[in-house]
N, C-alpha and C positions, 0 to 999 in steps of 0.2 A: 456337128456332134452335140448331143444334149445329155445333161446329167439326169438323175432320177426324178428331178423336179421340173423338167422341161426347160432348163436354162442352158444357154450356150456354154460350150466347153472347148477351149482352144487346143485341140489336138486332132491329128489326122489318123491316130492309131485306135482301131476298134478295141484292141486288148487294153490299152491304157485307159480308155473311157470306161470299160467294164470294171477294170481294177479300181478306178476312182469311185465308181458307184458303190462297189463292195466296201471300200475303205470308209467312205462316209457313213454307210449303213452300220458298219461295225463300231464306228466312233459314236454315233447317235445312240446305239444300244449299250455302249460301254462293254463291248464284248472283249474277249482276249485277242491278242495279236494285232492290235490297231497300229502300233508302230511299224510292224512288218508290212502291214497292208498298204500304208502310205509310202513306205520305201519301195514297194513293188511298183507303185504308180510312177515314182520318179525314175526307176530303172527302165520302165517301158517307154517313158517319154520324159526325159530330163527337162525339156523345155516347157512342160505344163506347169505354170506357176501355182495353180491351186493344189497340185500334189504336194508341193513344198510347204504351202501355207497350212494345209491340213496337218502335216507332220509337225509344224511349228505349234499349232494350236494344241495338239495332243501332248507335246512335250511340256507346254505351259501348264496344262491341267495336271500333269504328273509331277510338277515341281522341278522340272529339268530346265532351268533358265538358260544355260549355255546352249543346250540343244535347240531350244525355241529361237534364240537369237540367230543361231547359225542357219536354221532352216528358213526363217523369215528373210534373211539376207538373200538366200537363193531365190525365193519368190520375188522379191523386189527386182532382182537382176533380170528376171525373165518375163515380167508382166507388161512391159511397155507397149507391145504390139498386140496384146490381148483385147478382148471386148471391154466395153465400159463397165459392165457388171463385174468382170473379174478384176479390173483395176480398182474398182471401188471396194471390192472385198479385201484385197491386199492392203489398201489404205486403212480400212477399218481395223484389221488385225495388227497393222503397224502401230496404230494408236493404242489398241488394247494391250498388246504385249509390251509396250513401252511404259505401261503403268498410268496412262492418261485416261482413266476410267470415265470421267464426265464427258470428255471430248469424244471418246469412243462410243459412248451411248448415244450422243447426238448424231454421230456419223452413222450408226446403225439405224437409227430412226429414218434418216434421210435415204439410206440405201434401201431399206425395206419398203419405203413408199413407192419405189420404182420396181423392186424385185421382191415382193412379199414372200415368195416361196424359197428364198435362199436360206436353207436350213442351217448352214454353218454359221451365218451371221445371227439369225434369230435365236438359235440355241444358246449362243454366247450371252444373250441377254436374259435368258430364262433360268429358273431354279433359284434355290436359296444361296448358291455360290456364284451366280451369274452377275452381270454388270448391275442389274437392278438390285439383286439380293445383297451385294456388297457395296451399294451406293452410299449407305449410311443415311439415306434420306428418310425423314419421318413418313410414316404411312406407306412404306415400300411394299408391304404385302398387297395392299389394294392396288398400288401402281403395277405390280407384277400381273395381277389378274386383268387390269385394263389393257396391258400390253398384249397378253395372249388373246384376249377377246377381240382385239383389233385385227389379229391375224386369222381369226376363225373363218371368215368367208373364203380365204384362200387355201387354208391348210387343214380343213376339217377332216379330210380323208387320209391324212398322214398319221401313222401310228406314233411317230416321234413327237408330233405336235400334240396329240391327245394326251400323251404322257405328261408333257410340260404344262398343258392347260389344266389337266387334272390336279397337278401339284399346286398350281396357283389357286384353284378352287378350294383345295383342301386346307391351305394355310389361312384362308379367310373364314373357314368354318362351313363351307358349302359341301358337306360330306356326301349328300345324295348325288348332286351333279358331278362331284369328283369321282365317285364310284362309276357312274355311267361313262365318263371320259376314259377312265383307266381300263374299263372292260373293253372299250373300243380299241384302246392301245394294245391290250393283251391279245385280242383277237388278231390284230395286224402283225404282231411279232411276239409270240409267246416266250421267246428266249431273250428278250430285252432285259438286261440287268437294270437299266434305268427304270423300266416299268415295274419290275419286281420290287425294287427299292421303294418306289412311291406307294405301291400297294402295301408294303410293310408299314409305311406311315399311316395309311388309311386304317389298317387294323389297330395301330397304336392309338390313333385319335378316337376310334370307336371303343377302346378299352377291351378289345378282343384278344387277350393274351394267348389263350390256348390255340385259337384258330390261326392267329398270326404266326405264332411259333411253328406250328405244324406246317403251314404253307411255306415259310421261308426255309425251314430246315430241309424240306423236300426239294425245293427249287435249287438250293445251293449245292446239292449233291453233284450236279453236272456243270457247274459254273467254273471256268478255268481260273486258277489262282492268280494269273497275271491280268485278270479283268480288273478294271479300275474300281469297281464297286465291291471287291472281295472284302477288303478291310471294313468298309462301312456297313455292308450288309451283315458282317459278322458282329458288329457292334449292336445292331438290332437284335440278333440272336442272343447275344450276351445279356442284353437288358431283359429280354423275356425269360431267360434262364434264371436271372437274379430274382425277378418277380415270382417265378414259380418255386423258388427255393432250391433250385438245382445248381448248387454252387460248383460242383465238379464240372458241369457243362459250361458254366460261366467262365471259370478260370481257364478252361481249355481254349475257349474262344479268345480270351485276353492274351494268353501266352503264345498261342500258335498263329493267330490270325490278325490281331489288332496291335499289340505292343511289340511284336517281333520286328516291325519296321520293314518287312520285305513284301507285304501284300497290299500296299496302298500308297498313295502320295503322302509326303510328309505332313501335309495339313490334316489329313484324316488320321494318320497314325498318332499324332500328338493330341489333337482335340478329342478323338474318340477314346484314347487311353485315359486321359485326364478325367473325362466325363464318367466313364464306367467305374473308375476307382473311387471318385467322389460319391457317386450314387450308391456304390457298394457300402462305403463307410456309413452313409446316412441310413442305409437299411440294416446296419448292425453287423456287417461283415468286417472282420479284421483285415486291414490292408497294411502290409509291412512298410516300414520307413524306406527300405531300399526301392520298392516299387515307385514311390513318389520321387525319390532322388533320381531314378532312371528317367522318368518322363520329364523332370525338370532339366536334366542334362540334355535330353533330346531337344527340348524347346530352345535352350540356349544355342545349340548347334545349328538348328534349322531356321529359327526365327529370332535372331539376335537383336534386331532393331524393330521397335514398334512401328506400326503403320497399317496392318490389317487387323481390324478390331476383333473379328471372330477368333483369330489365332492368338492375339494378345490377351484376350480375356482368359482363354484356357491356359496359356503359358503362365499368367499371373496366378491362377488357381494352383497349378503344379508347383510353382516356386513357393507359394504360401504354405502349402501342405508339406513341402520338403524342408521348410524352415530356411530357405535362401532369401533372407530379407534384402540383401543387396540387389539381387536380380528382380525381386518384386518391386522395390522402390524405383529401379530404373524404368520399369514399365509405367508405374504411377506418375513419375515425374516427366517422362518423355512421350506419354501417350499421344499418338498422332493419328491423322486420317479423319474421315468424316464422322466416325463414331468415337473419337478420342475421349470425349467427355464421359461417355458411358464406361469406356475401358478404365479410366482413372478411378471412377467410383467403385467399379467392380474389384479392381486390384486392391484398393484400400479395404473394401468389405471382406474380401477373402483373407487378407491379413488379419483383420479383426476376428474372423471366425477361427482361424488357426490359433489365435492367442486368447480365445475365449472371452473376447469383448463383445458380448452378445448384443447389447443395446446399440453400440456404435455400428455393428454390422447391420442390424435391422434398419437403422436410419439411412445408411448408405444404399442398401438394397431397395428400400422403398423409393429412393430417388430415381432408380433406373426402371421401375416397373411400368411407367407410363408408355414407353415405346422401346423396349429392349430388342424389338425386331430390327432396329437399326444396326445391331451388331452383325447381322447376317445369320445364316444357319436357319434350321427349321424350328418349329415350336417344340418338337420332341427334343432337339438338342438344347434349346434354351430352357427346358424344364429344370435344369440344374439351378438356374437363378430362382425360379419359383420355389424349389425345394430348399435352397439355401436360406431364403427369407423365412419360410415356415420353420426351419430348424432353429434359426436365431430366436424366433418368437417362442417356440416351445421351451428352449433353454431358459427363458425368463418367466416361465409359468403361464404363458399365453397360448396354451395348447388349443383351447376351444376356438379362439379367434383364428389361429393358424388353420385349423381344420375347416372353418367356415370359409376362409379365403380360398382354399384349394377347391372346396366344393363349388364355389361360385365361378372360379376362373378356370381351373383345370380338373374337372371332376373325374377324369380317367386316372389321375394319380391317387393311389390309395394310401393314406397316411399310415395305416397300421403296418403296412409292409414297406413302403418307400421310406418311411422315417422311423422304422423300428429301433434304430440305433440311438435315437435322441428322445424317444418317448419316455 
């Protein structure tokens, strides 16, 4: 038996094989029903380890730690007599799901040297939330592109790969090549939520607000609400509604699809809610104290201990804006992980902003500008750092300098609208 990428699959069941192919395809596209798809695989052939490991990986992406641990244990129990490739894949996910990111990335590289078309392993290293994206390493955007470029000779015909390669190109500013990659991906699977999401980033980086909003609003009409990208694609829609001045549409996205906590993983719910509220305030939109208190409480519930820089930075923002100085100081004092130094500076800077200490905020924000990509997340998500620095400068009467910095570094951000609340 072979999977969709021509790799051995240890099952004697045609139906289990086909179900596995469909489940992997749904996962790579972040379609709806992924959990059920992998559960179908395990029901058709409980002995197929990769069915269980696929379920574990999806639970992990969704923030379901207990489900991931349980499914991975099932995979380990069944993989002993599988092929070397399958044993290696389970070993990789064992490292990754155990929080051993550096060791997992090393294992992935070794695995892909032998089986470069193993999409489940390669995909785990890709994107701004993947092992490279969350590595905290300096220059990780360039490293991401080097990684996907190395797979290009083996995976160029795969829509999922062109999606990830396009994102890597996009994040280093190769907008033309990124568009070509993403068009190949869209042709291969027009209903991939992963591809639609990264196309939204392309529109954003090109400053095409109207076209991007029209594209994503139409695409989302048929996307199931249990799809992994529902919350985050809604964040993109909300950002464009904010820029267009359509505050009714923006708040509808926030209340129904982002902050509700039911249409995305906790990481997206918390970070996207904090980000849209902050950018709304900078744009001059009144944000109630209760909204900030709600996202601060959510951060305390789902991310109580620092360690994941991208989450910690947004949690710090929420705590600062909610006035929870104790929670904010816990992050600043216990900042951990490979990007802990940046988290500490950002936490203190957000506290300075909330308390109108503009010069102190500016100094701290300047210190993280060299490589805030180490936090993880996309350029679009990290624009809140760029805008926070500009706002702190404007509050000190340095408006012209702030405008010049944005024009040089992030010209798609328009100060007259993005910073209308501090002008």
